[in-house]
Backbone of each chain as nested JSON, in Angstrom:
{
  "chains": [
    {"id": "A", "residues": [
      {"number": 1, "name": "MET", "atoms": {"N": [8.737, -30.189, 3.439], "CA": [9.892, -30.612, 4.565], "C": [9.916, -29.279, 5.291]}},
      {"number": 2, "name": "ILE", "atoms": {"N": [9.879, -29.26, 6.83], "CA": [9.971, -28.31, 7.716], "C": [11.2, -28.143, 8.112]}},
      {"number": 3, "name": "ALA", "atoms": {"N": [11.853, -26.861, 8.051], "CA": [13.357, -26.618, 8.909], "C": [13.141, -25.118, 9.384]}},
      {"number": 4, "name": "ASP", "atoms": {"N": [13.375, -25.098, 10.912], "CA": [13.608, -23.985, 11.622], "C": [12.008, -23.488, 11.313]}},
      {"number": 5, "name": "GLY", "atoms": {"N": [11.26, -24.272, 11.198], "CA": [9.766, -23.696, 11.326], "C": [9.479, -23.263, 10.044]}},
      {"number": 6, "name": "HIS", "atoms": {"N": [10.148, -23.646, 8.944], "CA": [9.704, -23.025, 7.731], "C": [9.726, -24.062, 6.995]}},
      {"number": 7, "name": "LEU", "atoms": {"N": [8.502, -23.997, 5.911], "CA": [8.563, -25.004, 4.838], "C": [9.835, -24.717, 3.819]}},
      {"number": 8, "name": "VAL", "atoms": {"N": [10.621, -25.529, 3.545], "CA": [11.607, -25.422, 2.963], "C": [11.611, -26.143, 1.487]}},
      {"number": 9, "name": "GLY", "atoms": {"N": [12.211, -26.103, 0.713], "CA": [12.275, -26.599, -0.826], "C": [11.014, -26.345, -1.512]}},
      {"number": 10, "name": "ASP", "atoms": {"N": [10.18, -25.155, -1.305], "CA": [9.352, -25.05, -2.336], "C": [9.768, -23.579, -3.248]}},
      {"number": 11, "name": "GLY", "atoms": {"N": [10.952, -23.539, -2.942], "CA": [11.418, -22.379, -4.024], "C": [11.321, -20.777, -3.122]}},
      {"number": 12, "name": "SER", "atoms": {"N": [10.869, -20.737, -1.974], "CA": [10.748, -19.642, -1.445], "C": [11.656, -19.235, -0.76]}},
      {"number": 13, "name": "TRP", "atoms": {"N": [12.044, -18.021, -0.168], "CA": [13.091, -17.451, 0.719], "C": [12.7, -16.031, 1.135]}},
      {"number": 14, "name": "GLU", "atoms": {"N": [13.701, -15.545, 1.865], "CA": [13.186, -14.432, 2.712], "C": [13.912, -13.285, 2.096]}},
      {"number": 15, "name": "LEU", "atoms": {"N": [13.156, -12.181, 1.631], "CA": [13.717, -10.954, 1.112], "C": [13.804, -9.857, 2.294]}},
      {"number": 16, "name": "LYS", "atoms": {"N": [14.745, -9.17, 2.131], "CA": [15.033, -8.182, 3.219], "C": [14.784, -6.818, 2.713]}},
      {"number": 17, "name": "VAL", "atoms": {"N": [13.888, -6.209, 3.165], "CA": [13.552, -4.875, 2.772], "C": [13.558, -3.627, 4.066]}},
      {"number": 18, "name": "LEU", "atoms": {"N": [14.494, -2.664, 3.772], "CA": [14.61, -1.597, 4.716], "C": [13.635, -0.558, 4.078]}},
      {"number": 19, "name": "VAL", "atoms": {"N": [12.625, -0.169, 5.17], "CA": [11.881, 0.906, 5.185], "C": [12.323, 2.272, 5.615]}},
      {"number": 20, "name": "THR", "atoms": {"N": [12.994, 3.222, 4.745], "CA": [13.825, 4.32, 5.212], "C": [13.061, 5.358, 5.877]}},
      {"number": 21, "name": "ASP", "atoms": {"N": [11.889, 5.56, 5.679], "CA": [11.227, 6.425, 6.293], "C": [10.754, 5.963, 7.909]}},
      {"number": 22, "name": "LEU", "atoms": {"N": [10.831, 4.831, 8.032], "CA": [10.58, 4.298, 9.563], "C": [11.808, 3.937, 10.045]}},
      {"number": 23, "name": "SER", "atoms": {"N": [12.905, 3.53, 9.391], "CA": [14.183, 2.731, 9.707], "C": [13.882, 1.65, 10.143]}},
      {"number": 24, "name": "VAL", "atoms": {"N": [12.806, 0.642, 9.599], "CA": [12.912, -0.701, 10.149], "C": [13.031, -1.561, 8.923]}},
      {"number": 25, "name": "GLU", "atoms": {"N": [13.368, -2.763, 9.204], "CA": [13.91, -3.639, 8.244], "C": [12.637, -4.973, 8.3]}},
      {"number": 26, "name": "ARG", "atoms": {"N": [12.114, -5.151, 7.154], "CA": [11.074, -6.523, 7.142], "C": [11.7, -7.469, 6.324]}},
      {"number": 27, "name": "CYS", "atoms": {"N": [11.444, -8.686, 6.911], "CA": [11.575, -9.795, 5.922], "C": [10.508, -10.522, 5.465]}},
      {"number": 28, "name": "LEU", "atoms": {"N": [10.209, -10.561, 3.925], "CA": [9.249, -10.906, 3.448], "C": [9.436, -12.462, 2.916]}},
      {"number": 29, "name": "ARG", "atoms": {"N": [8.676, -13.147, 3.057], "CA": [8.81, -14.809, 2.294], "C": [8.136, -14.585, 0.876]}},
      {"number": 30, "name": "VAL", "atoms": {"N": [9.444, -14.82, 0.184], "CA": [8.685, -14.267, -1.419], "C": [9.295, -15.853, -2.134]}},
      {"number": 31, "name": "LYS", "atoms": {"N": [8.968, -15.981, -3.556], "CA": [9.223, -16.374, -4.534], "C": [9.668, -15.634, -5.457]}},
      {"number": 32, "name": "GLY", "atoms": {"N": [10.704, -16.476, -6.283], "CA": [11.308, -15.34, -7.538], "C": [10.241, -15.098, -8.408]}},
      {"number": 33, "name": "ASP", "atoms": {"N": [9.22, -15.681, -8.366], "CA": [8.211, -15.32, -9.851], "C": [7.193, -14.001, -8.908]}},
      {"number": 34, "name": "LEU", "atoms": {"N": [7.449, -13.64, -7.952], "CA": [6.506, -12.579, -7.329], "C": [7.01, -11.196, -8.128]}},
      {"number": 35, "name": "HIS", "atoms": {"N": [6.001, -10.356, -8.536], "CA": [6.379, -9.219, -9.071], "C": [6.443, -8.231, -8.53]}},
      {"number": 36, "name": "ILE", "atoms": {"N": [7.266, -7.127, -8.958], "CA": [7.696, -5.835, -7.643], "C": [6.662, -5.123, -7.084]}},
      {"number": 37, "name": "GLY", "atoms": {"N": [5.61, -5.017, -7.852], "CA": [4.187, -4.523, -7.286], "C": [3.564, -5.433, -6.026]}},
      {"number": 38, "name": "GLY", "atoms": {"N": [3.915, -6.429, -6.381], "CA": [3.034, -7.363, -5.142], "C": [4.206, -7.499, -4.083]}},
      {"number": 39, "name": "VAL", "atoms": {"N": [5.466, -7.217, -4.206], "CA": [6.341, -7.054, -3.178], "C": [5.966, -5.665, -2.374]}},
      {"number": 40, "name": "MET", "atoms": {"N": [5.899, -4.687, -2.995], "CA": [5.443, -3.385, -2.296], "C": [4.054, -3.723, -1.645]}},
      {"number": 41, "name": "LEU", "atoms": {"N": [2.84, -4.339, -2.295], "CA": [1.915, -4.382, -1.642], "C": [1.743, -5.166, -0.307]}},
      {"number": 42, "name": "ARG", "atoms": {"N": [2.771, -6.62, -0.576], "CA": [2.999, -7.125, 0.824], "C": [3.683, -6.107, 1.792]}},
      {"number": 43, "name": "LEU", "atoms": {"N": [4.544, -5.532, 1.398], "CA": [5.19, -4.812, 2.588], "C": [4.199, -3.973, 3.263]}},
      {"number": 44, "name": "VAL", "atoms": {"N": [3.427, -2.942, 2.359], "CA": [2.522, -1.992, 2.922], "C": [1.575, -2.624, 3.949]}},
      {"number": 45, "name": "GLU", "atoms": {"N": [0.949, -3.554, 3.219], "CA": [0.163, -4.658, 4.214], "C": [0.6, -4.923, 5.413]}},
      {"number": 46, "name": "GLU", "atoms": {"N": [1.803, -5.218, 5.528], "CA": [2.525, -5.627, 6.766], "C": [2.831, -4.587, 7.549]}},
      {"number": 47, "name": "LEU", "atoms": {"N": [3.419, -3.436, 6.922], "CA": [3.418, -2.525, 7.899], "C": [2.145, -1.796, 8.596]}},
      {"number": 48, "name": "ASP", "atoms": {"N": [1.103, -1.892, 7.621], "CA": [-0.384, -1.673, 8.105], "C": [-0.285, -0.329, 8.776]}},
      {"number": 49, "name": "ILE", "atoms": {"N": [0.283, 0.698, 8.055], "CA": [0.34, 2.095, 8.638], "C": [-0.458, 2.955, 7.357]}},
      {"number": 50, "name": "ALA", "atoms": {"N": [-1.82, 3.593, 7.628], "CA": [-2.046, 4.316, 6.91], "C": [-1.273, 5.676, 6.404]}},
      {"number": 51, "name": "ALA", "atoms": {"N": [-0.626, 5.538, 5.285], "CA": [0.057, 6.842, 4.691], "C": [-0.076, 6.736, 3.298]}},
      {"number": 52, "name": "ASP", "atoms": {"N": [0.182, 7.817, 2.585], "CA": [0.453, 7.684, 1.065], "C": [1.919, 7.184, 0.724]}},
      {"number": 53, "name": "TRP", "atoms": {"N": [1.46, 5.922, 0.087], "CA": [2.638, 5.316, -0.212], "C": [3.086, 5.355, -1.708]}},
      {"number": 54, "name": "SER", "atoms": {"N": [2.463, 6.306, -2.593], "CA": [2.374, 6.367, -3.987], "C": [3.56, 6.823, -4.638]}},
      {"number": 55, "name": "ASP", "atoms": {"N": [4.546, 7.608, -3.581], "CA": [5.98, 7.816, -4.33], "C": [6.75, 7.113, -3.813]}},
      {"number": 56, "name": "HIS", "atoms": {"N": [6.558, 5.913, -3.206], "CA": [7.772, 5.005, -2.635], "C": [7.774, 4.282, -3.801]}},
      {"number": 57, "name": "ALA", "atoms": {"N": [9.256, 3.714, -3.966], "CA": [9.527, 2.405, -4.799], "C": [10.64, 1.788, -4.098]}},
      {"number": 58, "name": "LEU", "atoms": {"N": [11.003, 0.638, -4.815], "CA": [11.766, -0.175, -4.103], "C": [13.444, 0.127, -4.752]}},
      {"number": 59, "name": "TRP", "atoms": {"N": [14.343, 0.551, -3.92], "CA": [15.698, 0.574, -4.495], "C": [16.64, -0.348, -4.381]}},
      {"number": 60, "name": "TRP", "atoms": {"N": [17.372, -0.804, -5.192], "CA": [18.394, -1.991, -4.898], "C": [19.949, -1.149, -4.942]}},
      {"number": 61, "name": "PRO", "atoms": {"N": [20.472, -0.845, -3.448], "CA": [21.601, -0.083, -3.483], "C": [22.652, -0.748, -4.062]}},
      {"number": 62, "name": "ALA", "atoms": {"N": [22.94, -1.89, -4.027], "CA": [24.066, -3.034, -4.641], "C": [23.954, -2.626, -5.759]}},
      {"number": 63, "name": "ARG", "atoms": {"N": [23.147, -2.567, -6.719], "CA": [23.152, -2.37, -8.231], "C": [22.81, -0.935, -8.592]}},
      {"number": 64, "name": "ASN", "atoms": {"N": [22.493, 0.201, -7.709], "CA": [22.689, 1.432, -7.859], "C": [21.216, 1.703, -8.711]}},
      {"number": 65, "name": "CYS", "atoms": {"N": [20.153, 0.692, -8.486], "CA": [19.121, 1.071, -9.258], "C": [17.412, 1.056, -8.928]}},
      {"number": 66, "name": "TRP", "atoms": {"N": [16.728, 1.755, -9.459], "CA": [15.303, 1.431, -8.949], "C": [14.593, 0.159, -9.634]}},
      {"number": 67, "name": "LEU", "atoms": {"N": [13.818, -0.297, -8.803], "CA": [13.282, -1.625, -9.419], "C": [11.697, -0.707, -9.876]}},
      {"number": 68, "name": "SER", "atoms": {"N": [11.723, -0.136, -10.575], "CA": [10.327, 0.646, -10.997], "C": [9.546, 0.082, -11.975]}},
      {"number": 69, "name": "ARG", "atoms": {"N": [10.005, -1.084, -12.732], "CA": [8.902, -1.79, -13.439], "C": [8.394, -2.724, -12.737]}},
      {"number": 70, "name": "THR", "atoms": {"N": [7.133, -2.203, -12.282], "CA": [6.52, -2.917, -11.14], "C": [5.752, -4.181, -11.644]}},
      {"number": 71, "name": "ARG", "atoms": {"N": [5.734, -4.707, -12.936], "CA": [4.956, -5.592, -13.694], "C": [6.297, -7.004, -13.523]}},
      {"number": 72, "name": "SER", "atoms": {"N": [7.539, -6.373, -13.36], "CA": [8.617, -7.457, -13.731], "C": [8.89, -8.448, -12.366]}},
      {"number": 73, "name": "THR", "atoms": {"N": [9.223, -9.472, -12.464], "CA": [9.334, -10.284, -11.259], "C": [10.885, -10.163, -10.692]}},
      {"number": 74, "name": "LEU", "atoms": {"N": [11.049, -10.568, -9.403], "CA": [12.175, -10.598, -8.648], "C": [13.254, -11.282, -9.421]}},
      {"number": 75, "name": "ASP", "atoms": {"N": [13.011, -12.449, -10.135], "CA": [13.571, -13.467, -11.341], "C": [13.986, -12.621, -12.286]}},
      {"number": 76, "name": "GLN", "atoms": {"N": [13.291, -11.835, -12.695], "CA": [13.672, -11.009, -13.909], "C": [14.763, -9.881, -13.65]}},
      {"number": 77, "name": "TYR", "atoms": {"N": [14.439, -9.406, -12.588], "CA": [15.561, -8.24, -12.066], "C": [16.545, -8.741, -11.676]}},
      {"number": 78, "name": "GLY", "atoms": {"N": [16.618, -10.357, -11.38], "CA": [17.583, -10.599, -10.705], "C": [17.767, -10.74, -9.205]}},
      {"number": 79, "name": "VAL", "atoms": {"N": [16.838, -10.251, -8.492], "CA": [17.131, -9.972, -6.988], "C": [16.942, -11.786, -6.506]}},
      {"number": 80, "name": "GLN", "atoms": {"N": [17.85, -11.791, -5.711], "CA": [17.98, -13.011, -4.905], "C": [18.128, -12.935, -3.51]}},
      {"number": 81, "name": "ALA", "atoms": {"N": [18.158, -14.001, -2.824], "CA": [17.791, -14.056, -1.428], "C": [19.172, -13.289, -0.573]}},
      {"number": 82, "name": "ASP", "atoms": {"N": [20.244, -12.54, -1.293], "CA": [21.272, -12.036, -0.537], "C": [21.279, -10.496, -1.049]}},
      {"number": 83, "name": "ALA", "atoms": {"N": [20.191, -10.098, -1.517], "CA": [19.762, -8.634, -1.842], "C": [19.267, -7.982, -0.536]}},
      {"number": 84, "name": "LEU", "atoms": {"N": [19.493, -6.75, -0.389], "CA": [18.707, -5.928, 0.746], "C": [18.234, -4.813, -0.333]}},
      {"number": 85, "name": "LEU", "atoms": {"N": [17.106, -4.589, -0.187], "CA": [16.407, -3.794, -0.875], "C": [15.678, -2.575, 0.171]}},
      {"number": 86, "name": "HIS", "atoms": {"N": [15.719, -1.198, -0.584], "CA": [15.126, -0.181, 0.596], "C": [13.599, 0.45, -0.13]}},
      {"number": 87, "name": "PHE", "atoms": {"N": [12.85, 0.618, 0.433], "CA": [11.402, 1.031, 0.404], "C": [11.545, 2.571, 0.783]}},
      {"number": 88, "name": "THR", "atoms": {"N": [11.725, 3.334, -0.437], "CA": [12.125, 4.833, -0.152], "C": [11.317, 5.806, -0.965]}},
      {"number": 89, "name": "PRO", "atoms": {"N": [11.157, 6.705, -0.441], "CA": [10.377, 7.85, -1.736], "C": [11.26, 8.204, -2.555]}},
      {"number": 90, "name": "MET", "atoms": {"N": [10.771, 8.272, -3.852], "CA": [11.245, 8.81, -5.1], "C": [11.596, 10.16, -4.956]}},
      {"number": 91, "name": "HIS", "atoms": {"N": [10.743, 10.954, -4.528], "CA": [11.116, 12.42, -4.663], "C": [11.816, 12.874, -3.208]}},
      {"number": 92, "name": "LYS", "atoms": {"N": [13.01, 13.3, -3.456], "CA": [13.622, 13.821, -1.983], "C": [14.065, 15.283, -2.262]}},
      {"number": 93, "name": "THR", "atoms": {"N": [14.458, 15.725, -1.088], "CA": [14.862, 17.235, -1.311], "C": [16.4, 17.594, -1.738]}},
      {"number": 94, "name": "LEU", "atoms": {"N": [16.628, 18.235, -2.518], "CA": [18.072, 18.326, -3.288], "C": [18.516, 20.18, -3.163]}},
      {"number": 95, "name": "ARG", "atoms": {"N": [19.466, 20.197, -2.494], "CA": [19.761, 21.726, -2.366], "C": [20.946, 22.124, -3.748]}},
      {"number": 96, "name": "VAL", "atoms": {"N": [20.272, 22.755, -4.528], "CA": [20.866, 23.341, -5.584], "C": [21.644, 24.799, -5.612]}},
      {"number": 97, "name": "GLN", "atoms": {"N": [23.013, 24.769, -6.026], "CA": [23.288, 26.442, -5.804], "C": [23.494, 27.031, -7.295]}},
      {"number": 98, "name": "LEU", "atoms": {"N": [22.837, 28.021, -7.118], "CA": [22.369, 28.904, -8.547], "C": [23.769, 29.692, -8.836]}},
      {"number": 99, "name": "PRO", "atoms": {"N": [23.712, 29.848, -10.177], "CA": [25.127, 30.532, -10.682], "C": [25.367, 31.915, -9.808]}},
      {"number": 100, "name": "ASP", "atoms": {"N": [24.464, 32.445, -9.399], "CA": [24.688, 33.738, -8.531], "C": [24.917, 33.281, -7.048]}},
      {"number": 101, "name": "LEU", "atoms": {"N": [25.052, 32.178, -6.769], "CA": [25.449, 31.463, -5.522], "C": [24.57, 31.341, -4.422]}},
      {"number": 102, "name": "ARG", "atoms": {"N": [23.125, 31.619, -4.959], "CA": [22.08, 31.473, -3.991], "C": [22.058, 29.908, -3.838]}},
      {"number": 103, "name": "TYR", "atoms": {"N": [21.339, 29.32, -2.751], "CA": [20.916, 27.938, -2.403], "C": [19.419, 28.096, -2.631]}},
      {"number": 104, "name": "LEU", "atoms": {"N": [18.8, 26.919, -3.273], "CA": [17.644, 26.718, -3.517], "C": [17.479, 25.214, -3.17]}},
      {"number": 105, "name": "ASP", "atoms": {"N": [16.281, 25.317, -2.166], "CA": [16.068, 23.623, -1.766], "C": [14.83, 23.064, -2.427]}}
    ]},
    {"id": "B", "residues": [
      {"number": 1, "name": "HIS", "atoms": {"N": [-35.549, 3.318, 15.845], "CA": [-35.466, 2.117, 14.711], "C": [-36.57, 0.877, 15.344]}},
      {"number": 2, "name": "GLU", "atoms": {"N": [-37.428, 0.979, 14.356], "CA": [-38.777, -0.1, 14.659], "C": [-38.937, -0.071, 16.111]}},
      {"number": 3, "name": "GLY", "atoms": {"N": [-39.194, 1.218, 16.554], "CA": [-40.244, 1.417, 17.606], "C": [-39.361, 1.391, 18.719]}},
      {"number": 4, "name": "MET", "atoms": {"N": [-38.111, 1.127, 18.67], "CA": [-36.873, 0.9, 20.001], "C": [-36.064, 2.125, 19.871]}},
      {"number": 5, "name": "PRO", "atoms": {"N": [-35.86, 2.592, 20.982], "CA": [-34.859, 3.727, 21.061], "C": [-33.394, 3.046, 21.213]}},
      {"number": 6, "name": "TYR", "atoms": {"N": [-32.425, 3.828, 20.418], "CA": [-31.39, 3.606, 20.31], "C": [-30.518, 4.94, 20.431]}},
      {"number": 7, "name": "CYS", "atoms": {"N": [-29.182, 4.788, 20.982], "CA": [-28.232, 5.993, 20.652], "C": [-27.874, 6.11, 19.382]}},
      {"number": 8, "name": "GLU", "atoms": {"N": [-27.318, 7.35, 19.015], "CA": [-26.813, 7.406, 17.699], "C": [-25.836, 6.528, 16.961]}},
      {"number": 9, "name": "ILE", "atoms": {"N": [-24.85, 5.784, 17.479], "CA": [-24.036, 5.058, 17.051], "C": [-24.846, 3.706, 16.479]}},
      {"number": 10, "name": "HIS", "atoms": {"N": [-25.599, 2.993, 17.485], "CA": [-26.4, 1.998, 17.481], "C": [-27.592, 1.95, 16.532]}},
      {"number": 11, "name": "TYR", "atoms": {"N": [-28.048, 3.32, 16.538], "CA": [-28.857, 3.448, 15.631], "C": [-28.69, 3.131, 13.913]}},
      {"number": 12, "name": "HIS", "atoms": {"N": [-27.625, 3.838, 13.766], "CA": [-26.893, 3.974, 12.451], "C": [-26.109, 2.605, 11.997]}},
      {"number": 13, "name": "ALA", "atoms": {"N": [-25.755, 1.804, 13.152], "CA": [-25.22, 0.455, 12.706], "C": [-26.254, -0.376, 12.555]}},
      {"number": 14, "name": "LYS", "atoms": {"N": [-27.485, -0.535, 13.337], "CA": [-28.72, -1.02, 12.809], "C": [-29.199, -0.875, 11.416]}},
      {"number": 15, "name": "ARG", "atoms": {"N": [-29.051, 0.233, 11.125], "CA": [-29.481, 1.002, 9.786], "C": [-28.474, 0.576, 8.693]}},
      {"number": 16, "name": "GLY", "atoms": {"N": [-27.208, 0.264, 9.065], "CA": [-26.057, -0.039, 8.102], "C": [-25.601, 1.237, 7.529]}},
      {"number": 17, "name": "SER", "atoms": {"N": [-25.837, 2.434, 8.224], "CA": [-25.29, 3.59, 7.69], "C": [-24.11, 4.218, 8.571]}},
      {"number": 18, "name": "LEU", "atoms": {"N": [-23.027, 3.26, 8.838], "CA": [-21.815, 3.807, 9.661], "C": [-21.037, 3.558, 8.6]}},
      {"number": 19, "name": "CYS", "atoms": {"N": [-20.173, 4.548, 8.587], "CA": [-18.961, 4.668, 7.472], "C": [-18.14, 3.567, 7.516]}},
      {"number": 20, "name": "ALA", "atoms": {"N": [-17.785, 2.694, 6.496], "CA": [-16.809, 1.933, 6.893], "C": [-15.279, 2.09, 6.838]}},
      {"number": 21, "name": "GLY", "atoms": {"N": [-15.027, 3.612, 6.564], "CA": [-13.594, 4.164, 7.009], "C": [-13.445, 4.473, 8.194]}},
      {"number": 22, "name": "CYS", "atoms": {"N": [-14.314, 5.391, 8.863], "CA": [-14.049, 6.027, 10.157], "C": [-15.13, 5.243, 11.219]}},
      {"number": 23, "name": "HIS", "atoms": {"N": [-16.101, 4.471, 10.807], "CA": [-16.865, 3.978, 11.642], "C": [-17.846, 4.911, 12.564]}},
      {"number": 24, "name": "LYS", "atoms": {"N": [-18.253, 6.133, 11.8], "CA": [-19.117, 6.973, 12.353], "C": [-20.075, 7.264, 11.645]}},
      {"number": 25, "name": "PRO", "atoms": {"N": [-21.316, 7.582, 11.88], "CA": [-22.638, 7.554, 11.263], "C": [-22.741, 8.538, 10.066]}},
      {"number": 26, "name": "ILE", "atoms": {"N": [-23.273, 7.999, 9.116], "CA": [-23.236, 8.949, 7.814], "C": [-24.563, 9.655, 7.886]}},
      {"number": 27, "name": "THR", "atoms": {"N": [-24.515, 11.037, 7.806], "CA": [-25.638, 11.695, 7.757], "C": [-25.807, 12.477, 6.219]}},
      {"number": 28, "name": "GLY", "atoms": {"N": [-24.872, 13.101, 5.705], "CA": [-25.05, 13.612, 4.497], "C": [-24.865, 12.946, 3.281]}},
      {"number": 29, "name": "ARG", "atoms": {"N": [-24.054, 13.13, 2.71], "CA": [-23.714, 12.394, 1.256], "C": [-23.121, 10.985, 1.566]}},
      {"number": 30, "name": "CYS", "atoms": {"N": [-23.113, 10.157, 0.862], "CA": [-22.994, 8.704, 1.147], "C": [-22.366, 8.033, -0.187]}},
      {"number": 31, "name": "ILE", "atoms": {"N": [-21.464, 7.068, 0.04], "CA": [-21.007, 6.52, -1.182], "C": [-21.106, 4.838, -0.747]}},
      {"number": 32, "name": "THR", "atoms": {"N": [-21.897, 4.061, -1.713], "CA": [-21.966, 2.571, -1.491], "C": [-21.11, 1.86, -2.37]}},
      {"number": 33, "name": "ALA", "atoms": {"N": [-20.13, 1.401, -1.97], "CA": [-19.263, 0.387, -2.652], "C": [-18.803, -0.987, -2.024]}},
      {"number": 34, "name": "MET", "atoms": {"N": [-18.62, -2.021, -2.717], "CA": [-18.161, -3.3, -1.917], "C": [-19.114, -3.621, -0.829]}},
      {"number": 35, "name": "PHE", "atoms": {"N": [-20.52, -3.416, -1.064], "CA": [-21.559, -3.907, -0.185], "C": [-21.171, -3.003, 1.205]}},
      {"number": 36, "name": "LYS", "atoms": {"N": [-20.749, -1.913, 1.204], "CA": [-20.344, -1.237, 2.247], "C": [-20.589, 0.255, 2.036]}},
      {"number": 37, "name": "LYS", "atoms": {"N": [-21.048, 1.178, 3.266], "CA": [-20.992, 2.527, 3.04], "C": [-19.97, 3.564, 3.326]}},
      {"number": 38, "name": "PHE", "atoms": {"N": [-19.822, 4.554, 2.58], "CA": [-18.491, 5.131, 2.908], "C": [-18.885, 6.728, 3.124]}},
      {"number": 39, "name": "HIS", "atoms": {"N": [-18.446, 7.751, 4.064], "CA": [-18.396, 8.948, 3.845], "C": [-17.53, 9.453, 2.347]}},
      {"number": 40, "name": "PRO", "atoms": {"N": [-18.109, 10.229, 1.577], "CA": [-17.327, 10.493, 0.488], "C": [-15.946, 10.703, 0.465]}},
      {"number": 41, "name": "GLU", "atoms": {"N": [-15.565, 11.369, 1.597], "CA": [-14.301, 11.85, 1.712], "C": [-13.183, 10.552, 2.538]}},
      {"number": 42, "name": "HIS", "atoms": {"N": [-13.63, 9.326, 2.808], "CA": [-13.481, 8.141, 3.182], "C": [-13.2, 6.866, 2.342]}},
      {"number": 43, "name": "PHE", "atoms": {"N": [-13.788, 7.311, 1.441], "CA": [-13.554, 6.203, 0.113], "C": [-12.444, 6.639, -0.506]}},
      {"number": 44, "name": "VAL", "atoms": {"N": [-11.355, 5.959, -0.021], "CA": [-10.296, 6.416, -0.635], "C": [-9.379, 5.187, -1.003]}},
      {"number": 45, "name": "CYS", "atoms": {"N": [-8.282, 5.616, -1.719], "CA": [-7.403, 4.513, -2.422], "C": [-6.679, 4.049, -1.234]}},
      {"number": 46, "name": "SER", "atoms": {"N": [-6.452, 2.646, -1.303], "CA": [-5.785, 1.902, -0.098], "C": [-4.232, 2.153, -0.066]}},
      {"number": 47, "name": "TYR", "atoms": {"N": [-3.881, 2.687, -1.133], "CA": [-2.195, 2.784, -1.468], "C": [-2.135, 4.443, -1.257]}},
      {"number": 48, "name": "CYS", "atoms": {"N": [-2.48, 5.136, -1.934], "CA": [-2.125, 6.558, -2.106], "C": [-2.954, 7.378, -1.084]}},
      {"number": 49, "name": "LEU", "atoms": {"N": [-4.356, 6.703, -0.731], "CA": [-5.204, 7.552, 0.101], "C": [-5.99, 8.57, -0.527]}},
      {"number": 50, "name": "LYS", "atoms": {"N": [-5.858, 8.857, -1.773], "CA": [-6.59, 9.867, -2.348], "C": [-7.907, 9.504, -2.685]}},
      {"number": 51, "name": "GLN", "atoms": {"N": [-8.717, 10.647, -2.749], "CA": [-10.094, 10.151, -2.808], "C": [-10.835, 9.326, -3.776]}},
      {"number": 52, "name": "LEU", "atoms": {"N": [-11.514, 8.594, -3.687], "CA": [-12.177, 7.758, -4.928], "C": [-13.582, 8.066, -5.273]}},
      {"number": 53, "name": "LYS", "atoms": {"N": [-13.786, 8.437, -6.528], "CA": [-15.077, 8.619, -7.092], "C": [-15.61, 7.082, -7.375]}},
      {"number": 54, "name": "LYS", "atoms": {"N": [-16.999, 7.025, -7.032], "CA": [-17.643, 5.737, -7.356], "C": [-17.339, 5.421, -8.766]}},
      {"number": 55, "name": "GLY", "atoms": {"N": [-17.138, 4.064, -9.165], "CA": [-17.379, 3.87, -10.286], "C": [-15.943, 3.861, -10.941]}},
      {"number": 56, "name": "THR", "atoms": {"N": [-14.935, 4.662, -10.254], "CA": [-13.77, 4.638, -11.076], "C": [-12.527, 4.067, -10.124]}},
      {"number": 57, "name": "PHE", "atoms": {"N": [-13.034, 2.918, -9.508], "CA": [-11.976, 2.201, -8.685], "C": [-11.673, 0.91, -9.106]}},
      {"number": 58, "name": "LYS", "atoms": {"N": [-10.777, 0.364, -8.593], "CA": [-10.45, -1.434, -8.882], "C": [-10.541, -1.872, -7.445]}},
      {"number": 59, "name": "GLU", "atoms": {"N": [-10.742, -3.158, -7.285], "CA": [-10.905, -3.683, -6.042], "C": [-10.363, -4.914, -6.054]}},
      {"number": 60, "name": "GLN", "atoms": {"N": [-9.303, -5.171, -4.924], "CA": [-8.483, -6.222, -4.998], "C": [-8.391, -6.657, -3.598]}},
      {"number": 61, "name": "GLY", "atoms": {"N": [-8.719, -7.897, -3.366], "CA": [-8.598, -8.454, -1.703], "C": [-9.276, -7.725, -0.892]}},
      {"number": 62, "name": "ASP", "atoms": {"N": [-10.707, -7.293, -1.272], "CA": [-11.491, -6.333, -0.458], "C": [-10.954, -5.083, -0.069]}},
      {"number": 63, "name": "LYS", "atoms": {"N": [-9.993, -4.655, -0.889], "CA": [-9.667, -3.017, -0.731], "C": [-9.969, -2.367, -1.961]}},
      {"number": 64, "name": "PRO", "atoms": {"N": [-10.335, -1.292, -1.776], "CA": [-10.409, -0.398, -3.143], "C": [-9.035, 0.524, -3.586]}},
      {"number": 65, "name": "TYR", "atoms": {"N": [-8.937, 0.578, -4.708], "CA": [-7.625, 1.096, -5.052], "C": [-7.787, 1.95, -6.405]}},
      {"number": 66, "name": "CYS", "atoms": {"N": [-7.165, 3.256, -6.434], "CA": [-7.496, 4.191, -7.657], "C": [-6.747, 3.194, -9.003]}},
      {"number": 67, "name": "HIS", "atoms": {"N": [-6.819, 3.88, -10.042], "CA": [-6.451, 3.211, -11.355], "C": [-4.866, 2.982, -11.605]}},
      {"number": 68, "name": "GLY", "atoms": {"N": [-4.397, 4.097, -11.193], "CA": [-2.975, 4.405, -11.176], "C": [-2.363, 3.33, -10.065]}},
      {"number": 69, "name": "CYS", "atoms": {"N": [-2.649, 3.275, -8.861], "CA": [-2.086, 2.495, -7.979], "C": [-2.253, 1.091, -8.169]}},
      {"number": 70, "name": "PHE", "atoms": {"N": [-3.713, 0.756, -8.753], "CA": [-3.87, -0.7, -8.948], "C": [-2.89, -1.201, -10.221]}},
      {"number": 71, "name": "GLU", "atoms": {"N": [-2.639, -0.308, -11.095], "CA": [-1.884, -0.775, -12.153], "C": [-0.216, -0.968, -11.716]}},
      {"number": 72, "name": "ARG", "atoms": {"N": [0.244, -0.046, -10.909], "CA": [1.555, -0.391, -10.122], "C": [1.354, -1.646, -9.57]}},
      {"number": 73, "name": "LEU", "atoms": {"N": [0.528, -2.09, -8.621], "CA": [0.707, -3.296, -7.659], "C": [0.38, -4.356, -8.106]}},
      {"number": 74, "name": "PHE", "atoms": {"N": [-0.631, -4.217, -9.114], "CA": [-1.069, -5.847, -9.801], "C": [-1.062, -5.734, -11.205]}},
      {"number": 75, "name": "GLY", "atoms": {"N": [-0.656, -4.717, -12.147], "CA": [-0.832, -4.54, -13.504], "C": [0.003, -5.976, -14.152]}}
    ]}
  ]
}
């Protein structure tokens, strides 16, 4: 069955992912049995930007958790069509104030 | 090439010695993988862009990946 130009009833849905480095949001048509690694691959292929993505991972702000088990599926994490994920670097800068009141970045 | 004059790019294109990464001629060391030729520094993982050494990469969808990235993406 086709609705709004999409095949519906095949169990697929739109997953929204914000790429924080580029401040762009991408919609991927996925099914619940797609694993997290597959989502990351689809995203990077769609962005088509030659960059080192190895430090990037999917962050789920609503649940405050990383989707770091890349073999797990969206179903196993409980990610559904209402979720917004972030694709963001895992290592970020952090300012630490030491006991001698100096700051380190 | 076969008795005919060619410019450098087309000479290497005829000989199949253009790098599949940067599309420039390969004159020095050369890596052959996935039926293509690469400059050693342009044969890199498609995800982390780190240089791959021949024989220690995984291929998926006609693209090379290092073992770490392959495991994360396809594991």
